[in-house]
Residue, then its C-alpha position, 0 to 999 in steps of 0.5 A: m499499500s502506497g501512501k501511508e504519510n498522507i493517510l497519516f497525515k490526514l488522520a492527523e488533521a482530522s483528529i486535531g480539527e474535531p477531538e470531540g468527534t467519535v472515529r466514525e464520524v471523523v477518522y473513517p471519511a478524512v481517507s479514501g475507501g475508509e474503514q476499508t482502506l485502515r483495515e487494510l492497512v494494519h493488515a498490510f503491516k502484520t503480514r508484509g510490515p517490518v516486524y513480521r515479514r523482516t525478523v520473523q518470517t524472512t530472517l529467523k525461518a530461513s535460518y532455522t530452515n538454513h542451519y539450525r534446523r539439521g542440527l535441532i532435529k538431531l537432538l530430538d534424536v538424543l534427548e529425552f524431554r519430559s514434564s510434570n505439569h500437565t499444562h506443558r503436554p502440549v509442548i512435547e506432543a509438538l516435540a513429537l509431531v517434529a520429529r515425525y515429520a522431521a524427513a518430509g523434504n519440503t513440505t510446506y504445511y502439515p497434512l489436513g488430517e494431523t493433529v497439531p498440538v496447540h500450545k501458548a507460544m502459538g499465541g500473541d506474534w506467531a498466531e499470523v505467522v504459525h497459520r496460513t490459508d492454501k490456496r483453496g481457502r484452507r486455513r493449514v499449519v505452516r511446518m516450518v514456522y511451527e517447528v520454529v515456534a515449539f523449539q522457542a515454546l521447548r526453551d522457555q520451559l527449560k529455562c524454568k524446568e516445567i520441561w525438564v531432560v533425562g539423564a540430565d545434570k542441569w535440566r533434571n527433573p526438578d524434583e531430584d533437585l530438592p533433598q529426598d530424605f525431608a519427610e525423614r528428616r523434617e524436624e532436624n531441616y526445620r531446626e538448622l534453618r532455626k524455623p518453627l515446625d508450625a506454619a502458624d507461629f513463622v506467620d505471627e512472628l512475621r507479622e508482629q515484626m511487620t507491625t512493630e515496624l510499621t508502628l515505631l515509622n507511623d508515629g515517629m514520622p513527625r519526628l523524622s526531618w529526612l523522610d517525606i511520605a505524602e501523594r504524589k506523581s513521582g512517588a509517595i516517600r521523598l527521602t533526603p540523603a544522609e549528610a556527610q561525615p567527617e573526614p579522616k584527618n590523620l588516615r594519611r600519615v599512616k599511610g606514609e608510615v607504612q611507606r616509610r618504614w616498608g618502602i615500595v614492596p612489590l605486590l609478589d613479595m606481600l604474596k609471599e609473605a602472606v604464602l609464608r606466614t600463613g601456610c596456605l600452600d599447603a591446602v594444594t597438596s592436600v588437593s592434588g596429592g603428592g608429587s615430584l618437586s620439593a616443596e621449596v620449588l614447587a611453592e615458588r612456581l605456584l606464587l609465580v603462576i599465581y602471581a601471572y593469573g592475578t596480574n592477568t600478565g599471564i605465564k609468558a611475561v612472568a617466566s621472564g622475571g628473574h627467578g630461574h624458572t621456564e614458561d614450561e616449568l610454570r605450566y606444569v605446576r598449573r595444569r598438575y597442581l594448582s586447581a581451582e579447588a587448590a585455588r579456593a582453598i589457598a583464599i580461604q586460609i589466607a582470609n581465615a589467617t586475616f581474621a584469627a590475626r587482626s587486633t580486636e583493640l584496633w578493628g574491633q569485634g569480628s564483622t558478621a556482615v558482609a556487601s556484595d556487587s558484581t565486577h565486569v570484566r571485558a573478554y578478547d573477541q575470540n570465538l562464540f563462548t564471548e559473553w555481552h553484558s546489555r547493561y554493561g555494554g560490553r563483551g566479558v564476564l561477570i566477577y560477583w564478590h562477597v567483601e566483608k566489612k574490613s575489605l577482605a574478600i572472603h567469596s568470589q564467583l563467575i557467573n554468565c552476563t545473564a545470570s541472577e546476582v539474587a543468586a550470586m548473592v545468596e550463594g555467596a553469603m551461603r558458600h564462602g568456605t571461610t570463619m566468617d558466620v555472615e548474617a547480613n549481606y549489603t548490596d545494590s538494587h540488582g543483587r535484591s528482589e522479592i524473591g530475594f528477601g524471602i529466601t534470605r529470610l528463609l535462609n536466616f542472614d539480613l538481606l540489606p540493599r540500596i535501593k535505587r528508586i525507593n520514592k516508588v516502593k510500596l509498604y504492604r499491611p500486615t492485616a486487612g480489615d483495618p484502612d484507618a491504621y497508619p495514617q501517615l503512611t497511607p500514601a505508600l501503603t497498598r495491599p495486606i500479605r495474603w497469608e493463608l498462601i504462605t501458611q499453605q506452602y510453607d512446609q514446601m518453601i523450608k524444602y526449597a530452602t533446605a535444598i539450598r542449604t545442604r547443596t541438593a541444588s544451586t540457587e541459580a537452579i531454583l531461582r530459575r524456575f521460579t523468576r521463570n513461572a510465576s504461576h509456581p504456588t511455592y514462588a508464589a507463597m516466597l514472593e509473599v514472604g519477601r514482601a512481608q519481609k521487605t515492608i519490615f526493612v524498608a521501615r527500618y531504613l527509612r526510620l533509622r539514619d544509622l541503617q543508612r550509613e551502614i548500608e551506604e558505607g558496606l557499599n562503598v567498600m565494595e566499590s574500594s575493593n573494585g578499584a584495588n582489582s583494576v590496579i591489581a589485574y593491570g595486564k592486558g588492559g584489565e581484558g581477559a585473554s581467553n574465553r575458557r571458563d577454567e582460565q576466567e575462573m582461574f584468573v578470578l581466583c589468583l586475583r582474589i588471592l593477592q586482593s587477600a594478601l593484600v589486606y593480610v600484610n596491610t593489616l600487619m604492617l597497620q597493627d605494628i605502627l598502631g599498637e605503638p602508643a604516640w600513632a595509636d593517641l593519634l586516630t581520631p573517632a573519624d580515622r577508626r572508621g575510616l581506617t582499612p587494610l585496603f590502600w596500595s599507594h606502597v605497592r608495586p604491582y608491576g615491573e620485573v619479576n624477581l622473587d627471593m624466598g630469602a628476603r622477607l619483611h619486617l613484621a612484628a605483629a602476631s600471625v598465625p602460621g601454618p605448618r611449613a611457615q612454623a619450621d621457617q620460623a623457627e630457622r629464623s629465630v635459631a638464626e638470628n640467635a647466632v647472630 
């Protein structure tokens, strides 16, 4: 149809000329042909327009027919798909139909007598493409288009495990994700999660906390100068940011004293000092078993390999240093000894040694809170395995970090660009492996959701996010039938929590929480099933728990200035940690040179080892200096609040790679050595006494 711009102009002119008229009296007469012309215009767009014809009919169908179909059809002969939900049975039947006519040649339509299963994916934009009228005016199903729709439906249902694959692991039967002995160990499972056996007790406790926090916020509103809740288009809640805290004045002098006493320290020497004092390389032999290399030679080569991966310079560059180890020798040690499990054990042991070496007089009691966030690491565009992140706008992968309040990374994980940050947050808080007991997790808006609040409530740690659009947040009511409760909060209030749904699904929610706790399923697997299947009753109940917990948190957050500052400080620690990583991993401009998953994971783990070693040695240096009365008395409360062992003004991460195991940093602070480090200290003690 030609003249579309003229038709649009005539429609606009007629509508502006008589805005009070009806469509039939004003719009239809404006174009030649009236209503029939407009109907033809709509039909032409749907059948020949850019969205339908170019994208769906031409590009997608052609790609499938000429390339992808050959592989997908063969997969149907190998993989067996099943579903535990009768609702999705038509998709299984559609796959059987596709397999039955796989060798039908250039047949355009399915035979008239064939039963074609109808499923949800055939609706919407696909409805007019799947069906076509043949030359005799009969409505037929286009075979190739139907195959595309069937595979798209399969993809969507596989993601939420409503359809699963026989014999698979990641895509297995979702019933296998749950603990099979849950009924026999029911009381033990509830006790481990510290949850009451009776659903009514759980609901009463949660409802009482909601009521208490909303009452405190409602009664305290007149005294909260930073908070205003009123009806407005931009959102009911208006929160004034907290004022800036006093700037530390003496920390620069302390850092200058560190540099004066120890000079510019190569990063490799800091790693060596941490290894010798903690004995963390013992974890390598315990994981990989014995070998022919002596302990001293193995330790040197492991240090060089960790340094090569952590700085992202690579083994070839590090092998050219003045240490006497060749590139082939270093690569052998990487293959034979340094597995991901061993690297993870090294990082955990350094973290535990840091916790043990900390002075409570300087650092205070041990923290139970961590901050978590993702970092996008760019990667070379080598092959089809290169990932692209839509939010960061570049190729690469994500590293999700958990860092405790004193800047020590306790967990790191490599996640896909499409992975859920909520799942990564839960995994890190539950699986960090250190001696730290995590009871709270600070995160930004990407690491929280209502389902995240629900899961963390069931797993017994607090989710403390910084909510980006706090003005749009709604507070749920704890009870129904009381619209006049909390009059100060009315503009921000919404419907009551559906407690009956929580009561009905309570045991099933505990079963899913137990699956996460006992690792019969990953958090990612459970969230994948839930978030893509909103009709799941357990998911709906967990959402209600999350909404109740979010209301409790938001009410506390709006009321308590100290909580707002605490979360902001925790996330600032996370940002500082990201800054340190960019300094340490300076090689290749910070871009990963490999798309291999194992190589990327090793880079992440070695980077964590280097940062942990930096924090460990800096902790001992600061304790040496601030253990002296003159320096300890210098610190103000603002200095103590801002004191951190994560700084690098005295560190040289690059330059010539020289490794001398006999040269040590003079540190008087107490440490927690492993067996190998104890022997090393004993030898030094004998030598010092002889001198």
